C-alpha positions as CSV (number, residue, x, y, z in Angstrom):
1,M,-14.9,23.2,19.5
2,W,-15.3,21.0,22.5
3,E,-16.7,17.4,22.4
4,T,-19.1,16.4,25.1
5,F,-19.9,13.0,26.6
6,K,-23.0,11.9,28.6
7,N,-21.9,10.3,31.8
8,K,-23.7,7.6,33.8
9,I,-26.3,10.0,35.1
10,E,-27.0,11.4,31.5
11,E,-25.2,14.7,32.3
12,S,-23.2,16.2,29.4
13,I,-19.6,16.9,30.3
14,F,-16.6,18.0,28.3
15,V,-14.2,15.4,27.2
16,T,-10.8,16.1,28.9
17,K,-7.7,14.0,29.2
18,E,-8.9,12.9,32.7
19,I,-12.1,11.3,31.4
20,Y,-10.8,10.2,28.0
21,G,-10.3,6.6,29.3
22,D,-13.9,6.5,30.5
23,V,-15.1,7.7,27.1
24,F,-12.9,5.1,25.3
25,A,-14.2,2.3,27.5
26,Y,-17.8,3.3,26.9
27,V,-17.4,3.5,23.1
28,K,-15.6,0.1,23.1
29,Q,-18.4,-1.5,25.2
30,Q,-21.1,-0.1,22.8
31,C,-19.2,-1.3,19.8
32,E,-18.9,-4.8,21.3
33,E,-22.6,-4.9,22.1
34,V,-23.5,-3.9,18.5
35,A,-21.1,-6.4,17.0
36,T,-22.6,-9.2,19.2
37,Q,-26.1,-8.2,18.1
38,L,-25.1,-8.2,14.4
39,I,-23.3,-11.5,14.6
40,T,-26.4,-13.1,16.3
41,Q,-28.6,-11.7,13.6
42,L,-26.3,-13.1,10.8
43,Q,-26.3,-16.5,12.5
44,I,-30.1,-16.4,12.4
45,W,-30.2,-15.3,8.7
46,F,-27.6,-17.8,7.3
47,L,-27.5,-21.5,7.6
48,V,-24.8,-23.3,9.6
49,Q,-21.5,-23.8,7.8
50,H,-21.9,-27.5,6.8
51,C,-25.3,-26.6,5.1
52,M,-23.6,-23.7,3.3
53,D,-20.8,-26.1,2.1
54,A,-23.4,-28.6,0.9
55,L,-25.2,-25.9,-1.0
56,G,-21.9,-24.9,-2.6
57,I,-21.6,-28.4,-4.0
58,V,-25.2,-28.5,-5.3
59,Y,-25.2,-24.9,-6.6
60,P,-21.6,-24.1,-7.5
61,Q,-22.6,-21.1,-9.6
62,Y,-23.3,-19.2,-6.4
63,W,-19.7,-19.7,-5.2
64,L,-17.9,-18.5,-8.4
């Protein structure tokens, strides 16, 4: 079974040794973009570290 990859013009091509580096770079780029989006979302959802530390003092049961 052959794996395919969509190139820059959205054309499906077979993954070969010659284009494996391009596929790897594309997947790495996509993973970095998703990770950046997730980290940004987490920073919006959670308070800054010094506020979280203060809450740990006030509500220690949440940090057990």
